[in-house]
N, C-alpha and C positions, 0 to 999 in steps of 0.2 A: 394959341388955343388949344380954348379947353373943350376935353372933351369929352360932355357933358350938357346934355340939351336940354336937358330936362329936371324940374329938382321939384315931383309935387309932392302934398302931405293931401294925407287920405283919414277922416273921421274916424271910428271907429265904430265899428255896424250898432244899429237901433237895437241890442237885445238882453233888455231887460239881463242882466249877471249874474242874478241867480239861479236863473232855468238853468232848464242842464248844455239846453244848442251854446247858450253865450258861453259856457266851461272845455265845450269840447269845438270847438271854434278858434280856430287863429285870423285876427285882424290883418287886412297891412295899408300899416299909414304914412309907409313911403315907399315915393320909385322913381328910381337915376335911366335917365336911359344914355345914351351914349345917340350925337351927332348926330349918324347921320341912320338914329334911328333902328337897329341891328343886335344892340346888343343893349340887358335891363339888368340893371337890380333890385326888389322889393324887398325888400324890408317888412315885420310882422312882430307882432307882439300876440303874443298865443294867450290873452287876461288872466294869466298866472304867477306874474311879475318872468314870465322867462320869453323875451326876440330873441328871435333872432334870423337870417338872412336866407334871399335864395337869385342867384344868375339865369338868368335864359339871353337866344341867343336867335333872333329869327332864319329858318334852314328852308332850303327851299329844295323839294324836289321833282322829280322827274316824271311822273308817273301814264305811264304807261295807259294810251288811250285818255284819257282823261288832261296833261302838258305835265305844265310846273303847281305845285300844292304847294303853297308855305301856310306856316303852320311856328310855334312856339316850344321854343327848347330845352329845357329846365339843363345846364352847364356847371354848375356847384350847390350843393345841399348844407350849409352852415349845421352845425352844434347852436342851441342850444345857450344865451346868456345871459347871465341877471340883472342885468340894463342896457341899454339901447347906445347909451355910449361908447358899449365895450360891447354892440355888435356888429356898428357901424363904423368902430375901430380896426373892430378883425376881418371886413369886407370890404375897404381899400388895403389889408395886407393881403389877402388871398384875389384880390378881383388885377391886373390890372391894369388898366384903366381907367380902370379909380381913380389908383396915385395922382393918375398924371389929370385929374383934374380939377387944381388948383391950377396951373402949371399957366 
C-alpha cells in the first residue's frame, strides 16, 4: 500500500518576476502527504533556478487550561538544488516515508 495519500501541484504565485517581491519569495510547487495526513513534504521553487524541500509533521501539544493544540512543526529543511528533479530525488533519499511511496 502506498504511504502517500495525495500529491498536488500548485501554480507559481501571480507576482510579476520583475518585481522585487517575486525575487524574495519561494513558491510551493508540490506537496505530498502521508496516508494519515500527519506528515507532508513541500517542494519549493525559489524563482532563481534553485529548488528546496521541507518536511513537516503534525504535532499535538496538551496546553494547560486550553487542552490539545494541533500545529505543523518543521522536521527537515533541505539545502538548495539546481533542479526540481534533484530536489525530488534528494527528498526521497532523506525522508523515509517517501521511499515507500511507489510500493
